[in-house]
C-alpha positions in Angstrom: 20.2 24.1 19.8 23.6 25.7 20.1 26.0 25.7 17.2 28.9 23.3 17.4 32.5 24.5 16.9 33.2 25.4 13.3 36.3 23.9 11.6 39.2 26.3 11.1 39.6 27.3 7.5 41.9 29.8 5.8 40.5 33.2 5.0 38.9 33.4 1.6 37.0 35.7 -0.6 33.5 36.9 0.4 31.8 34.2 -1.7 33.5 31.5 0.3 32.4 33.0 3.6 28.8 33.1 2.3 29.1 29.4 1.3 30.3 28.5 4.8 27.3 30.4 6.4 24.9 28.5 4.2 26.6 25.2 5.1 26.5 25.9 8.9 22.8 26.8 8.7 22.1 23.5 6.8 24.0 21.6 9.5 22.1 23.2 12.3 18.7 22.2 10.7 20.0 18.7 10.0 21.1 18.3 13.6 17.7 19.5 14.8 15.9 17.0 12.7 18.2 14.2 14.1 17.3 15.3 17.7 13.6 15.3 17.0 13.8 11.9 15.4 15.7 10.5 18.4 13.5 12.0 21.1 10.0 11.5 19.6 10.0 9.8 16.2 6.2 9.2 16.6 5.4 12.9 16.5 8.3 14.3 14.5 6.9 13.0 11.2 3.5 14.5 11.7 4.9 17.9 12.7 7.3 18.1 9.7 4.5 17.2 7.3 2.0 19.9 8.5 1.7 23.6 8.0 2.7 25.5 11.1 -0.8 26.9 11.5 -2.1 23.4 11.9 0.1 22.3 14.8 -0.7 23.2 18.4 2.2 25.0 19.9 3.9 25.7 16.5 1.4 28.0 14.7 2.4 31.5 13.7 1.9 34.1 16.4 -0.4 35.7 17.4 -2.7 32.6 17.4 -3.9 32.3 20.9 -1.2 29.9 22.1 -0.3 30.0 25.8 3.3 30.4 26.8 4.3 27.2 28.6 7.7 26.7 30.2 10.2 24.5 28.5 9.1 20.9 29.2 11.5 18.3 30.4 10.5 14.7 31.3 11.5 13.7 34.8 14.4 11.2 35.0 13.7 7.5 35.2 15.2 5.4 38.0 18.4 3.7 36.9 17.7 0.7 34.7 14.0 1.4 34.3 12.4 1.5 30.9 10.0 4.2 29.6 6.3 3.5 29.6 6.1 2.6 25.9 9.4 0.6 25.7 9.0 -2.9 24.2 10.4 -4.5 27.4 7.8 -2.7 29.6 4.9 -5.1 29.2 2.8 -3.4 31.9 3.3 0.1 30.5 4.5 1.3 33.9 5.5 4.9 34.4 8.5 4.6 36.7 9.0 8.4 36.9 7.2 10.3 39.6 3.6 10.8 38.4 3.4 14.2 40.0 6.3 15.4 37.8 4.4 14.3 34.7 1.5 16.7 35.1 1.8 19.6 32.6 2.9 22.9 34.4 0.8 26.0 34.2 1.5 28.6 31.4 2.9 32.0 32.1 0.4 34.5 33.7 -1.9 31.8 35.1 -3.2 31.6 38.6 -2.7 28.2 40.2 -5.7 26.3 41.7 -4.2 25.2 45.0 -7.1 22.9 45.8 -5.9 20.5 43.2 -2.5 20.0 44.8 -4.0 17.5 47.2 -2.0 16.1 50.1 1.7 15.7 49.3 0.8 16.1 45.6 -1.8 13.3 45.6 -5.5 14.1 45.0 -8.3 12.3 46.8 -10.5 10.3 44.4 -13.6 12.2 45.6 -12.1 15.4 44.4 -11.4 14.0 41.0 -15.0 12.6 40.8 -16.3 16.1 41.5 -15.7 16.9 37.8 -18.7 14.7 37.0 -22.3 16.0 37.1 -24.5 13.0 37.9 -24.4 11.5 41.4 -25.2 8.0 40.2 -22.6 8.2 37.5 -20.0 9.4 40.0 -20.7 6.4 42.3 -20.6 4.0 39.3 -17.3 5.4 38.2 -15.9 5.4 41.7 -16.7 1.7 42.0 -15.0 1.0 38.7 -11.9 2.8 39.8 -11.8 0.9 43.0 -12.3 -2.5 41.3 -9.6 -1.7 38.7 -7.1 -0.9 41.4 -6.6 2.9 41.1 -3.3 3.7 42.8 -2.7 7.4 42.7 -4.2 10.6 41.2 -1.9 13.6 40.5 -3.5 16.8 39.4 -2.9 20.5 38.6 -5.2 23.3 37.7 -5.0 27.0 36.8 -7.0 30.0 35.4 -5.6 32.2 32.7 -6.3 35.9 32.5 -9.0 35.4 29.9 -11.0 33.4 32.4 -10.4 29.9 31.0 -10.1 27.3 33.8 -7.9 24.2 33.2 -7.8 21.0 35.2 -5.5 18.0 34.5 -5.8 14.7 36.3 -3.4 11.8 35.9 -4.8 8.4 37.2 -2.3 5.6 37.6 -3.3 1.9 37.6 -1.5 -1.4 37.7 -1.1 -2.1 34.0 -1.8 -0.6 30.6 -4.4 -3.3 30.0 -6.5 -1.9 32.8 -6.3 1.6 31.3 -7.2 0.3 27.8 -10.3 -1.3 29.3 -11.4 1.8 31.1 -10.8 3.9 28.0 -12.9 1.6 25.8 -15.7 0.7 28.3 -16.2 3.9 30.3 -14.7 6.9 28.5 -15.7 6.4 24.9 -18.1 3.4 24.6 -20.2 4.7 21.7 -18.2 7.7 20.6 -19.7 9.9 23.3 -18.5 10.3 26.9 -20.0 7.7 29.3 -20.0 10.2 32.1 -21.2 13.8 31.8 -18.9 16.5 33.1 -20.2 19.3 35.3 -21.4 22.3 33.3 -22.3 20.3 30.2 -25.5 18.8 28.7 -24.1 17.2 25.6 -20.6 16.8 24.3 -19.6 15.9 20.7 -16.5 14.2 19.5 -14.0 16.8 18.3 -13.2 15.4 14.9 -11.3 18.5 13.9 -8.3 17.8 16.1 -5.3 17.4 13.7 -4.5 13.7 13.5 -0.9 14.5 12.7 -0.4 15.9 16.2 -1.0 12.5 17.8 1.8 11.3 20.0 2.8 7.7 19.3 1.6 5.2 21.9 -0.9 7.7 23.5 -4.6 7.1 22.8 -6.5 10.4 22.6 -10.2 11.2 22.5 -11.4 14.8 22.6 -14.8 16.4 23.1 -16.4 19.8 22.7 -19.6 20.8 24.4 -22.5 21.2 22.0 -24.5 24.4 21.7 -26.3 25.9 23.6 -23.6 26.1 26.2 -25.5 27.5 29.1 -23.4 29.7 31.4 -20.1 28.1 30.4 -18.5 26.1 27.6 -16.4 22.9 28.3 -13.9 21.0 26.3 -12.3 17.9 27.6 -10.0 15.0 26.5 -9.1 11.6 27.7 -5.6 10.2 27.2 -4.3 6.7 27.8 -0.6 6.1 28.0 0.7 2.9 29.5 -0.6 2.5 33.0 -1.9 6.1 33.2 -5.3 7.6 32.3 -5.5 11.4 31.9 -8.4 13.8 31.9 -7.8 17.3 30.6 -10.7 19.8 31.1 -11.0 23.4 30.1 -14.1 25.6 30.8 -15.0 29.2 30.4 -18.0 30.8 32.1 -19.7 33.4 30.0 -17.5 32.6 27.0 -16.1 29.9 24.8 -13.0 27.7 25.2 -10.6 28.5 22.3 -9.4 25.6 20.2 -5.8 26.5 20.0 -4.8 26.6 23.7 -7.0 23.5 24.4 -5.3 21.4 21.7 -1.9 22.8 22.6 -2.5 21.7 26.2 -3.7 18.2 25.2 -0.7 17.7 22.9 1.9 18.8 25.4 0.4 16.6 28.2 0.5 13.7 25.7 4.1 14.3 25.0 4.9 14.2 28.8 3.1 10.9 29.1 4.5 9.2 26.0 
């Protein structure tokens, strides 16, 4: 945040100049707090109440964070409410869904296959994330019955070999997404559908609760040992009319907690 123009004051002794510097610093921090409160009151409280090392994206370097570009939500059509606004009963995202997918971090190689046609991914390509053929068909039928409208996706590989895939699925209403989240994603505290490259996944209860984004449901999993030839972490997010799947995998290694949690939180902020 840039400093505002300072008021003109007569020259004074060095002590007065020091006092003015302290005052300006205090005003800058106060202004920053006001901006955070206005833009995202749901997350600002949790962040200000945590140690920096506990918050994805804010921990002290070097900590394994990825360098993401500055995030900006796409503009809403004139007169349209946000997805979590009180007067938006359906939870509709009126912004372009393709612009709500988290961009790749610096140094990553893009997965062009996930761009789809005109930025929309075919349902079969999304379902390829799931391991069991019968489960894929069952989930496909559920998506059709629930009126899936579009899928926007993005994927990349970072220099350490970690692969990331993010899928945003838009439906007609938030109620539909809530039902899918409860019935299909987390019916008994474990994923209903097994992802490729996994045998068992456990609920990630170590994810800091204070990093939750207001209005966005979040359920995260980490593959149980032994991993086989790769480890997988994944998360489901529900925000209004949109369901998101975030997947990270690493062949021959493990998926680090910090960049995974950082990615999940940032994607949540774009959807909320």
